[in-house]
Wavefront OBJ file of the C-alpha trace (Angstrom):
o trace
v 14.297 84.000 -30.576
v 18.025 84.591 -30.759
v 19.930 87.825 -31.054
v 19.948 89.842 -34.230
v 23.227 89.510 -36.079
v 23.338 85.733 -36.496
v 22.254 85.745 -40.133
v 21.422 87.887 -43.186
v 18.524 90.332 -43.012
v 15.283 89.927 -44.962
v 12.280 92.222 -45.400
v 8.645 91.181 -45.048
v 5.894 93.536 -46.266
v 2.204 93.537 -45.339
v 0.248 95.809 -47.701
v -3.160 95.673 -46.023
v -6.426 97.550 -46.392
v -5.474 100.389 -44.074
v -1.659 100.560 -44.154
v 1.660 99.088 -45.206
v 3.740 97.442 -42.477
v 7.355 96.348 -42.879
v 9.512 94.078 -40.729
v 13.250 93.649 -41.192
v 14.114 90.233 -39.760
v 17.275 88.229 -39.084
v 16.851 85.213 -41.377
v 18.679 82.893 -38.980
v 16.974 83.768 -35.693
v 13.725 85.542 -36.527
v 14.787 88.539 -34.464
v 13.047 91.723 -35.674
v 15.714 94.298 -36.413
v 13.428 97.156 -37.507
v 9.781 98.051 -38.117
v 8.053 100.632 -40.285
v 4.473 101.582 -41.116
v 2.638 104.077 -43.326
v -1.136 104.540 -43.835
v -3.366 104.185 -46.903
v -6.558 106.003 -47.806
v -9.735 104.001 -48.476
v -12.719 105.696 -50.087
v -15.858 106.161 -48.017
v -19.323 105.103 -49.185
v -20.634 101.944 -50.814
v -17.512 101.356 -52.901
v -14.220 100.464 -51.221
v -11.337 101.742 -53.355
v -7.701 102.820 -52.989
v -5.125 104.366 -55.305
v -2.377 101.767 -55.923
v 0.163 104.587 -56.172
v -0.503 105.208 -52.466
v 0.528 101.624 -51.696
v 3.874 102.196 -53.413
v 4.411 105.493 -51.616
v 3.470 103.870 -48.304
v 5.886 100.998 -48.955
v 8.691 103.465 -49.643
v 7.928 105.424 -46.443
v 7.649 102.281 -44.314
v 10.976 100.991 -45.634
v 12.629 104.345 -45.006
v 11.377 104.223 -41.416
v 13.359 100.982 -40.959
v 16.634 102.813 -41.615
v 19.909 100.972 -42.153
v 18.559 97.427 -41.537
v 16.313 97.720 -44.628
v 19.251 98.998 -46.677
v 21.248 95.905 -45.653
v 18.563 93.358 -46.550
v 19.383 90.464 -48.879
v 15.807 89.509 -49.836
v 12.279 90.900 -49.696
v 8.753 89.552 -50.079
v 5.439 91.389 -50.377
v 2.175 90.040 -48.978
v -0.989 91.941 -49.840
v -4.700 92.094 -49.252
v -6.410 89.485 -51.390
v -8.872 89.883 -54.274
v -8.264 93.565 -55.085
v -8.629 94.533 -58.746
v -5.731 96.649 -60.041
v -6.096 97.747 -63.673
v -3.044 99.151 -65.468
v -2.693 100.905 -68.812
v -0.029 100.083 -71.403
v 2.499 102.227 -69.534
v 1.861 100.391 -66.251
v -0.072 103.236 -64.641
v -3.348 102.590 -62.752
v -6.387 103.194 -64.964
v -8.540 103.923 -61.908
v -8.441 103.289 -58.160
v -8.286 99.620 -57.204
v -11.488 97.873 -56.130
v -10.740 96.334 -52.736
v -11.714 92.929 -51.364
v -14.533 94.369 -49.206
v -16.294 96.160 -52.083
v -19.593 94.247 -52.423
v -20.956 96.170 -55.429
v -20.153 93.191 -57.711
v -22.814 91.014 -56.015
v -25.015 90.890 -59.177
v -22.032 89.948 -61.321
v -21.102 87.242 -58.826
v -24.548 85.669 -59.085
v -24.502 85.801 -62.880
v -21.049 84.239 -63.128
v -22.169 81.310 -60.996
v -25.305 80.819 -63.100
v -23.634 81.252 -66.490
v -20.687 78.911 -65.903
v -22.345 75.756 -64.614
v -23.615 76.574 -61.135
v -22.075 76.074 -57.672
v -20.949 72.470 -58.144
v -19.084 73.288 -61.359
v -17.363 76.297 -59.809
v -16.315 74.302 -56.732
v -14.903 71.586 -58.985
v -12.890 73.966 -61.160
v -11.835 76.744 -58.794
v -12.354 75.255 -55.332
v -14.510 78.285 -54.481
v -17.597 80.149 -55.598
v -16.777 83.568 -57.067
v -18.359 85.725 -54.388
v -18.627 89.526 -54.688
v -15.165 89.911 -53.169
v -13.453 87.747 -55.806
v -11.434 89.520 -58.479
v -13.355 87.955 -61.369
v -16.622 89.460 -60.085
v -14.935 92.848 -59.702
v -13.633 92.700 -63.280
v -17.123 91.757 -64.530
v -18.539 94.718 -62.577
v -15.970 97.069 -64.133
v -16.829 95.886 -67.645
v -20.531 96.475 -66.974
v -20.331 99.753 -65.075
v -17.194 101.422 -66.444
v -16.576 99.943 -69.904
v -14.198 102.739 -70.897
v -11.921 101.941 -67.953
v -12.097 98.215 -68.705
v -11.135 98.807 -72.341
v -8.200 100.963 -71.232
v -6.788 98.150 -69.075
v -3.784 96.483 -70.688
v -2.944 94.491 -67.548
v -4.776 93.236 -64.462
v -3.008 92.666 -61.152
v -3.699 91.850 -57.518
v -2.359 94.298 -54.887
v 0.702 92.221 -54.020
v 1.417 91.600 -57.743
v 1.399 95.336 -58.383
v 3.994 96.045 -55.691
v 6.163 93.079 -56.670
v 6.140 94.312 -60.270
v 7.109 97.816 -59.160
v 10.064 96.280 -57.288
v 11.248 93.902 -60.008
v 9.832 95.024 -63.341
v 8.432 91.480 -63.674
v 4.732 90.524 -63.797
v 4.631 87.676 -61.252
v 2.074 86.317 -58.795
v 1.853 83.120 -56.731
v -0.649 80.242 -56.479
v -1.925 81.428 -53.082
v -3.079 84.877 -54.143
v -4.071 83.661 -57.639
v -6.478 81.177 -56.043
v -8.632 84.079 -54.848
v -9.223 85.539 -58.296
v -11.819 83.072 -59.647
v -9.915 82.725 -62.934
v -7.215 80.380 -61.559
v -8.236 76.720 -61.425
v -7.230 74.821 -58.303
v -7.978 71.592 -60.203
v -5.322 72.251 -62.871
v -3.201 74.853 -61.002
v -3.349 77.144 -64.022
v -5.458 79.974 -65.422
v -8.907 78.817 -66.549
v -9.319 79.612 -70.239
v -13.117 79.257 -70.158
v -13.544 81.717 -67.292
v -11.120 84.201 -68.879
v -12.903 83.993 -72.202
v -16.276 84.492 -70.547
v -15.167 87.758 -68.895
v -13.051 89.054 -71.787
v -9.569 88.590 -70.330
v -6.485 86.913 -71.773
v -3.523 85.319 -70.068
v -1.324 88.005 -71.635
v -3.037 90.555 -69.371
v -2.206 88.525 -66.237
v 1.026 87.878 -64.324
v 2.982 84.650 -64.509
v 2.221 82.285 -61.599
v 5.517 81.453 -59.902
v 6.104 78.056 -58.324
v 6.575 77.833 -54.533
v 10.135 78.801 -53.703
v 10.702 80.591 -57.021
v 11.998 84.158 -57.129
v 10.061 86.930 -58.851
v 13.260 88.822 -59.641
v 15.517 91.354 -57.985
v 15.072 94.930 -56.774
v 15.397 97.129 -59.853
v 14.543 100.774 -59.020
v 17.407 102.958 -57.861
v 16.968 105.130 -54.791
v 14.696 102.785 -52.825
v 15.471 102.150 -49.143
v 16.469 98.625 -50.282
v 19.697 97.319 -51.862
v 19.600 97.339 -55.647
v 19.724 93.720 -56.806
v 18.303 92.189 -53.613
v 16.261 89.024 -54.220
v 12.468 89.444 -54.415
v 10.258 86.455 -53.632
v 6.987 85.849 -55.472
v 5.011 87.144 -52.481
v 1.483 85.984 -51.689
v -1.886 86.971 -50.243
v -2.170 88.191 -46.684
v -3.869 85.066 -45.303
v -1.339 82.774 -46.965
v 1.476 84.889 -45.524
v -0.010 84.693 -42.023
v -0.136 80.892 -42.364
v 3.557 80.950 -43.298
v 4.263 83.304 -40.413
v 2.765 80.782 -37.992
v 4.570 77.855 -39.594
v 1.215 76.104 -39.839
v 0.937 72.349 -40.141
v -2.357 70.569 -40.926
v -4.698 70.352 -37.950
v -4.049 73.781 -36.374
v -6.998 76.165 -36.896
v -6.506 79.927 -36.933
v -8.943 82.764 -36.288
v -7.805 86.197 -37.409
v -9.602 89.216 -35.970
v -8.927 92.304 -38.064
v -10.842 94.612 -40.405
v -12.178 91.321 -41.711
v -12.461 88.139 -39.700
v -11.047 84.910 -41.066
v -10.840 81.295 -39.990
v -8.530 78.895 -41.805
v -6.288 75.838 -41.559
v -3.661 74.203 -43.763
v -4.691 70.914 -45.353
v -3.154 68.478 -47.804
v -6.528 67.913 -49.532
v -7.797 70.287 -52.215
v -10.983 71.916 -50.859
v -14.117 72.383 -52.966
v -17.189 73.777 -51.183
v -20.244 74.367 -53.411
v -22.104 76.214 -50.613
v -19.734 79.162 -50.875
v -19.013 79.219 -47.124
v -15.427 78.057 -47.542
v -13.017 79.527 -50.075
v -10.803 76.747 -51.420
v -7.575 78.730 -51.490
v -4.128 77.390 -52.243
v -1.390 78.187 -49.768
v 2.023 79.635 -50.627
v 3.880 76.322 -50.274
v 2.064 73.649 -52.296
v -0.713 72.657 -49.880
v -4.173 74.205 -49.434
v -5.708 76.839 -47.182
v -9.505 76.482 -46.918
v -10.751 79.745 -45.440
v -13.952 81.456 -44.416
v -13.989 85.249 -44.258
v -16.386 87.749 -42.745
v -16.541 91.388 -43.813
v -17.579 92.638 -40.375
v -15.165 92.135 -37.520
v -13.219 94.624 -35.407
v -14.313 97.788 -37.247
v -17.978 96.779 -37.032
v -17.761 96.114 -33.299
v -15.839 99.364 -32.745
v -18.611 101.172 -34.605
v -21.202 99.591 -32.323
v -19.172 100.720 -29.305
v -19.060 104.267 -30.689
v -22.831 104.288 -31.281
v -23.321 103.170 -27.689
v -20.815 105.735 -26.376
v -18.754 102.995 -24.725
v -15.141 101.900 -24.705
v -14.675 98.787 -26.853
v -13.841 96.711 -23.751
v -16.859 97.917 -21.751
v -18.949 94.756 -22.210
v -21.365 93.283 -19.683
v -22.599 89.680 -19.406
v -26.192 88.466 -19.529
v -29.315 89.704 -21.252
v -31.225 88.471 -24.287
v -30.010 90.924 -26.937
v -28.718 89.549 -30.255
v -26.671 91.642 -32.689
v -25.801 90.640 -36.236
v -23.226 93.366 -37.003
v -23.435 93.115 -40.795
v -22.739 96.832 -41.298
v -20.992 96.376 -44.672
v -23.142 93.562 -46.020
v -21.659 90.147 -45.303
v -19.636 87.477 -47.037
v -20.015 84.637 -44.468
v -22.901 84.060 -44.495
v -23.227 85.306 -48.091
v -25.570 88.259 -47.538
v -24.094 91.154 -49.547
v -27.228 93.303 -49.087
v -27.463 92.755 -45.321
v -27.442 95.524 -42.750
v -26.835 95.452 -39.004
v -29.606 93.906 -36.923
v -30.397 94.332 -33.217
v -32.968 91.930 -31.740
v -34.258 90.897 -28.320
v -34.133 94.186 -26.408
v -35.888 94.449 -23.028
v -36.325 97.228 -20.454
v -33.443 95.901 -18.426
v -31.025 95.479 -21.362
v -27.828 97.466 -20.759
v -25.514 99.104 -23.250
v -22.735 96.764 -22.177
v -24.914 93.749 -22.951
v -25.666 95.115 -26.428
v -21.947 95.615 -27.020
v -21.226 92.058 -25.866
v -23.917 90.853 -28.270
v -22.075 92.618 -31.102
v -18.902 90.699 -30.211
v -20.951 87.502 -30.080
v -22.443 88.134 -33.527
v -19.047 88.746 -35.121
v -17.428 85.675 -33.547
v -20.475 83.470 -34.228
v -20.157 84.034 -37.986
v -16.565 82.773 -37.874
v -17.103 79.805 -35.577
v -19.994 78.511 -37.703
v -17.457 77.946 -40.477
v -14.758 76.427 -38.271
v -15.746 72.768 -38.707
v -15.985 73.145 -42.477
v -12.552 74.746 -42.635
v -10.718 72.544 -40.162
v -12.192 69.163 -41.187
v -11.202 65.787 -39.742
v -7.503 66.698 -39.497
v -8.286 68.941 -36.511
v -9.169 67.570 -33.057
v -12.358 68.941 -31.495
v -10.420 70.345 -28.532
v -7.461 71.710 -30.523
v -6.660 75.222 -29.220
v -7.392 78.094 -31.596
v -4.515 80.290 -32.691
v -5.919 83.804 -32.339
v -4.223 86.524 -34.392
v -4.932 90.030 -35.698
v -5.516 93.245 -33.813
v -8.578 91.879 -32.037
v -6.538 89.081 -30.437
v -4.969 91.710 -28.164
v -8.394 92.634 -26.759
v -9.734 90.887 -23.668
v -13.358 91.070 -24.872
v -12.468 89.377 -28.172
v -10.473 86.608 -26.475
v -13.169 85.953 -23.887
v -15.904 85.863 -26.536
v -14.023 83.341 -28.685
v -13.421 81.102 -25.661
v -17.026 81.332 -24.443
v -18.661 80.604 -27.805
v -16.162 77.929 -28.922
v -15.466 76.149 -25.650
v -11.798 75.953 -26.696
v -8.545 77.309 -25.359
v -6.904 80.075 -27.385
v -3.248 80.896 -27.951
v -2.214 84.446 -28.881
v 1.233 84.521 -30.544
v 3.565 87.188 -29.185
v 4.372 88.715 -32.572
v 1.352 90.619 -33.811
v 2.486 91.346 -37.377
v 2.221 87.791 -38.671
v 1.492 88.731 -42.297
v 4.720 90.721 -42.558
v 6.531 88.021 -40.587
v 5.250 85.355 -42.996
v 6.447 87.424 -45.941
v 9.829 87.665 -44.205
v 9.853 83.871 -43.768
v 9.140 83.498 -47.494
v 12.050 85.822 -48.288
v 14.289 83.891 -45.871
v 13.231 80.568 -47.374
v 14.134 81.844 -50.846
v 17.469 83.168 -49.651
v 18.425 80.046 -47.651
v 16.835 77.416 -49.903
v 14.444 76.238 -47.141
v 10.727 75.659 -46.644
v 9.450 79.053 -45.383
v 7.039 77.416 -42.917
v 9.952 75.450 -41.452
v 11.882 78.716 -41.172
v 8.999 80.230 -39.189
v 8.815 77.168 -36.932
v 12.537 77.518 -36.228
v 11.871 81.138 -35.308
v 9.180 80.009 -32.817
v 6.575 82.387 -34.200
v 3.542 80.506 -32.806
v 4.646 80.839 -29.180
v 2.540 83.061 -26.999
v 0.055 83.427 -24.169
v -2.404 80.561 -23.660
v -5.924 81.226 -22.327
v -7.643 78.073 -21.115
v -11.033 76.847 -22.319
v -14.263 77.814 -20.549
v -17.700 76.226 -20.685
v -19.386 76.846 -24.034
v -22.334 79.290 -23.963
v -24.911 77.121 -25.722
v -27.795 79.512 -24.942
v -26.128 82.447 -26.711
v -25.287 80.193 -29.663
v -28.907 79.089 -29.941
v -30.197 82.691 -29.847
v -27.804 83.681 -32.608
v -28.705 80.673 -34.755
v -32.446 81.348 -34.454
v -32.064 85.073 -35.159
v -29.942 84.506 -38.263
v -32.451 81.956 -39.568
v -35.365 84.330 -39.053
v -33.516 87.366 -40.428
v -32.286 85.704 -43.626
v -35.380 86.605 -45.686
v -34.987 90.256 -44.655
v -31.565 90.267 -46.331
v -32.621 88.448 -49.483
v -31.362 85.019 -48.394
l 1 2 3 4 5 6 7 8 9 10 11 12 13 14 15 16 17 18 19 20 21 22 23 24 25 26 27 28 29 30 31 32 33 34 35 36 37 38 39 40 41 42 43 44 45 46 47 48 49 50 51 52 53 54 55 56 57 58 59 60 61 62 63 64 65 66 67 68 69 70 71 72 73 74 75 76 77 78 79 80 81 82 83 84 85 86 87 88 89 90 91 92 93 94 95 96 97 98 99 100 101 102 103 104 105 106 107 108 109 110 111 112 113 114 115 116 117 118 119 120 121 122 123 124 125 126 127 128 129 130 131 132 133 134 135 136 137 138 139 140 141 142 143 144 145 146 147 148 149 150 151 152 153 154 155 156 157 158 159 160 161 162 163 164 165 166 167 168 169 170 171 172 173 174 175 176 177 178 179 180 181 182 183 184 185 186 187 188 189 190 191 192 193 194 195 196 197 198 199 200 201 202 203 204 205 206 207 208 209 210 211 212 213 214 215 216 217 218 219 220 221 222 223 224 225 226 227 228 229 230 231 232 233 234 235 236 237 238 239 240 241 242 243 244 245 246 247 248 249 250 251 252 253 254 255 256 257 258 259 260 261 262 263 264 265 266 267 268 269 270 271 272 273 274 275 276 277 278 279 280 281 282 283 284 285 286 287 288 289 290 291 292 293 294 295 296 297 298 299 300 301 302 303 304 305 306 307 308 309 310 311 312 313 314 315 316 317 318 319 320 321 322 323 324 325 326 327 328 329 330 331 332 333 334 335 336 337 338 339 340 341 342 343 344 345 346 347 348 349 350 351 352 353 354 355 356 357 358 359 360 361 362 363 364 365 366 367 368 369 370 371 372 373 374 375 376 377 378 379 380 381 382 383 384 385 386 387 388 389 390 391 392 393 394 395 396 397 398 399 400 401 402 403 404 405 406 407 408 409 410 411 412 413 414 415 416 417 418 419 420 421 422 423 424 425 426 427 428 429 430 431 432 433 434 435 436 437 438 439 440 441 442 443 444 445 446 447 448 449 450 451 452 453 454 455 456 457 458 459 460 461 462 463 464 465 466 467 468 469 470 471 472 473 474 475 476
């Protein structure tokens, strides 16, 4: 990447589950001029909730930490965690804390929605996805059933990135990428689905306008922000769509993201529609599609296993017969919302390091099982995997992905790809360019390559057999 100073500055925001991260980037070179970060609070217990006001406060603090570069920015874009349900009253204030993507309490509502609106095939045809417990439509149905007073008080419904974009611009705007994870946006028609909205008691007036790719949401309106008043604001998108932009993805390049959740995805020109529910048929932020499989249990679940074993997260050992399915928060892929963690195959000579390695194996296995469905025929069988997210920096994660996939992996140098993708979207808006092409010019996918190793077929077989046998225990 070139030196900062060659072009105008843009701001990319990643409002994630745990924190808000901000990058100020030179739009011409991709050089990062400044970084900022501020944490969020997530409720403990069975429900996963956050106060949207905290996201706004965190955004303000993270921008302030960037100093003068943020105050000189010409455009900004916000990427946010997908699926979250933000309910606002008539004055635009949150009615209650937002239900986050990893809140699986709406599992009963998810099942009923699938049954009541035509079954899996009909949902795949209309929305490209089944409305799992994480989807916003299931969360709204849960709120209506469990907290009807709060639901009645809601004058507007937003996704996390919509909420922040509206705070910046005063305009209610979303994009096709994030909207495709709600369950009430039809990928077949690229518009809100009137039948679904009517079934769950919502109207289009309560929802944001869906901006076209490359369209602005507005300009920065509030005075006193660590941003220039009047700076352009892009429509923003969901975090996975932003990461795809940040990598400049073309069809045929699969990505595995190892974070609080694990995801595997690839850009495709064909609209996906999977009636099994394994693959979410998301739209991307450009006009193509982003089929994606997501697991609830990834780095945090493995870190928890390491803590229970009293070991450092990298202190794994090879061998043994132990199998761990680390479904500590229920699971989305496979769809087992009532699952718990399972440890199987212990022997007298099993070591703690082998159990920890088995936890890594279980987390990666869930993602790799979905890889072929996500990547499809556009991806060569030996295509290296782009490995991103916090886990990609860990040797044990990289080695596990290589051993269970039999593929090489590439770890891009820039770790904050969601914020970088949002910055590319802002730069594309400002310069009138395709944001993915902007990211490719920046060279964002360059990084360390780790060559393929022989695939561990025995471990794969143990995991497959254990999951098959354990399914009935979890209600599958």
